[in-house]
Every structure is written in C-alpha cells, then in structure tokens.
C-alpha positions in Angstrom: 23.7 16.1 -17.4 23.0 18.8 -14.8 20.6 16.5 -12.9 23.0 13.6 -12.9 25.5 12.7 -10.3 28.6 10.5 -10.8 28.0 7.3 -8.9 31.1 5.3 -9.9 34.2 6.9 -11.4 35.7 3.8 -12.8 32.6 2.5 -14.5 31.4 6.0 -15.4 28.0 5.3 -13.8 25.7 8.2 -13.3 22.5 8.5 -11.3 19.6 11.0 -11.5 19.5 13.3 -8.5 15.7 13.6 -8.7 15.1 9.9 -8.8 17.6 9.1 -6.1 15.9 11.7 -3.9 12.5 10.1 -4.4 13.8 6.6 -3.8 15.4 7.8 -0.5 12.1 9.4 0.6 10.2 6.2 -0.2 12.8 4.1 1.7 12.6 6.4 4.8 8.8 6.5 4.7 8.2 2.8 4.3 11.2 1.3 6.0 12.3 -0.4 2.8 11.9 0.0 -0.9 10.3 -1.5 -2.9 7.6 -2.7 -0.6 5.8 -6.0 -1.2 2.6 -4.2 -2.2 4.5 -2.1 -4.8 6.1 -5.2 -6.3 2.6 -6.6 -6.9 1.9 -3.8 -9.4 2.5 -4.5 -13.1 5.5 -3.1 -14.8 3.4 -0.4 -16.6 1.8 0.7 -13.3 5.3 0.9 -11.7 6.5 3.1 -14.5 3.4 5.3 -14.3 4.1 5.7 -10.5 7.7 6.7 -11.0 6.7 9.2 -13.7 4.1 10.7 -11.4 6.5 10.6 -8.5 8.8 13.1 -10.2 6.2 15.8 -9.8 5.7 15.3 -6.0 7.1 18.2 -4.0 7.6 16.5 -0.7 7.6 13.1 1.1 4.0 13.4 2.3 2.7 13.9 -1.3 4.8 11.0 -2.4 3.3 8.8 0.3 -0.2 9.8 -0.8 0.6 9.0 -4.4 1.9 5.6 -3.3 -1.2 4.9 -1.3 -3.3 5.6 -4.4 -1.4 3.2 -6.5 -1.3 0.4 -4.0 -4.8 0.8 -2.6 -6.3 -1.5 -5.2 -4.3 -4.4 -3.7 -5.4 -3.8 -0.2 -7.5 -6.6 1.3 -10.4 -5.6 3.4 -12.4 -8.1 5.3 -15.0 -8.0 8.1 -15.1 -10.5 10.8 -18.4 -11.0 12.7 -19.0 -12.5 16.1 -19.5 -16.3 16.1 -17.3 -16.6 13.1 -19.8 -14.8 10.9 -22.4 -17.5 10.9 -25.7 -16.5 9.5 -28.3 -18.9 11.1 -32.0 -18.8 11.8 -33.1 -17.5 15.2 -34.2 -21.0 16.2 -30.7 -22.3 15.9 -29.4 -19.4 18.1 -32.1 -20.2 20.7 -30.9 -23.8 20.8 -27.4 -22.5 21.4 -28.6 -20.6 24.5 -29.1 -17.1 23.1 -32.3 -15.2 23.6 -34.0 -14.9 20.2 -36.0 -11.8 21.4 -32.7 -9.8 22.0 -32.2 -8.0 18.7 -28.9 -6.5 19.6 -27.1 -9.8 19.3 -28.2 -10.4 15.7 
C-alpha cells in the first residue's frame, strides 16, 4: 500500500506510483503512449517489458529498453539508384550509360 496512490476517492481506485512514473516518462519521451510499434508486440512481450521497466532508473534507460523490445519490428530497406534494377551491362549501354565506368554499377 505504501507504493500506491489514491486516484479516485469515490470509487476507491488506487494507482501504483512506480508504474505511473514509468508511463509518464514513456509518454514524454515518445509523445504518446502506447506507441504503434509497442502495440504490435504480443501481450506476453508487453508484460515482460513492463516488468523490466520497473528496474530502469531513469528515462534514458527506459527509452533504451523500449528500443530493444521494438527493434524486431523495425523495417529496414535499401533503395538503389534506377529503382534497384539489376541488369546486364549491355542493357545499361543501350540506355546510354558507359559500361566501362564501374562506379555506376
């Protein structure tokens, strides 16, 4: 009971001070909480995140922890010149490129 705070007198609703502090830090750091990336996590992963978040000492450590959990849903893609086409040198020569110039390919 020492870590709880009365949220609503009439309904006798309490809230954990530690959890509320972490949620406030996450909201400030990300602009909103929960983020769309976090909602993509499974319920078990979200529970594991909240359990690990209780041990974070500051907002920076909490942000690092969040990045570790959400990183697996980050999409990385590479875009190449000419829309990533992989064509023989003869085709590039017909398009007007010098096939001897190795820096373009």
